[in-house]
C-alpha positions in Angstrom: -84.2 30.8 -128.5 -88.4 29.6 -126.4 -89.6 32.0 -128.9 -87.9 30.1 -131.9 -88.9 27.3 -130.2 -92.5 28.6 -129.7 -93.2 29.4 -133.8 -91.8 26.1 -135.1 -94.6 24.2 -132.6 -96.9 26.4 -133.4 -96.4 26.0 -137.3 -96.0 22.0 -137.2 -99.6 22.9 -134.9 -98.3 20.9 -131.8 -99.3 24.3 -129.8 -102.4 26.0 -131.1 -102.7 29.8 -131.1 -105.6 29.8 -128.7 -103.3 28.1 -126.2 -101.1 30.8 -126.1 -103.3 33.8 -126.6 -104.4 34.5 -123.2 -100.9 34.3 -122.0 -99.6 36.7 -124.8 -102.5 39.1 -124.5 -101.4 39.2 -121.0 -97.5 39.8 -121.0 -98.4 42.2 -124.2 -100.9 44.5 -122.2 -98.4 44.3 -119.1 -95.1 44.9 -120.9 -94.0 48.2 -119.4 -94.8 47.0 -115.6 -92.4 43.7 -116.8 -89.4 45.8 -117.8 -89.3 48.7 -115.2 -87.3 46.4 -112.6 -84.4 45.3 -114.9 -84.3 48.9 -116.5 -83.6 50.3 -112.4 -81.7 47.7 -112.1 -79.7 48.9 -115.4 -79.8 52.4 -113.9 -78.9 51.0 -110.1 -75.4 49.5 -111.4 -74.2 53.1 -114.1 -72.4 55.6 -112.6 -73.9 58.6 -114.4 -71.5 61.1 -112.6 -69.1 59.4 -114.4 -67.2 61.7 -117.3 -68.3 59.5 -120.2 -70.6 57.0 -118.6 -73.7 58.7 -119.7 -72.7 58.3 -122.8 -71.6 54.4 -123.2 -75.3 54.3 -121.5 -77.0 56.1 -124.5 -74.8 53.7 -127.0 -75.5 50.5 -125.4 -79.4 51.8 -125.5 -79.5 53.0 -128.9 -77.3 49.5 -130.1 -79.6 47.7 -128.6 -82.6 49.5 -129.9 -81.4 49.0 -133.3 -80.2 45.1 -132.9 -84.1 44.6 -131.3 -85.7 46.3 -134.3 -83.4 44.7 -136.9 -83.7 40.8 -135.4 -87.3 41.7 -135.1 -87.7 42.6 -139.0 -85.9 39.8 -140.2 -88.2 37.3 -137.6 -91.1 38.7 -139.4 -90.0 38.7 -142.6 -88.6 34.7 -142.6 -92.1 34.1 -140.4 -94.1 35.5 -143.7 -91.7 33.6 -146.1 -92.6 30.7 -143.8 -96.4 30.9 -143.6 -96.6 31.6 -147.0 -95.1 27.9 -148.0 -97.1 26.4 -146.0 -99.9 28.2 -147.9 -99.2 26.9 -151.5 
């Protein structure tokens, strides 16, 4: 939700790209480190020695990756449509 708000503010030129550029570059550069702690917490909760637990874990990871991919693709498509409409 916050990314949509940021997109709207950028499109309305309330927030300028230069204002968020440095922070966004920091997060992009450190995304791997930022995801380690949640990943370890998830793995700590999963009991992989139980029957079917590994299957469920892999299934959830694949489903989450697919949903993330499709959502990102849709967001990029919508953003390109909005920016193309604004340039006309």
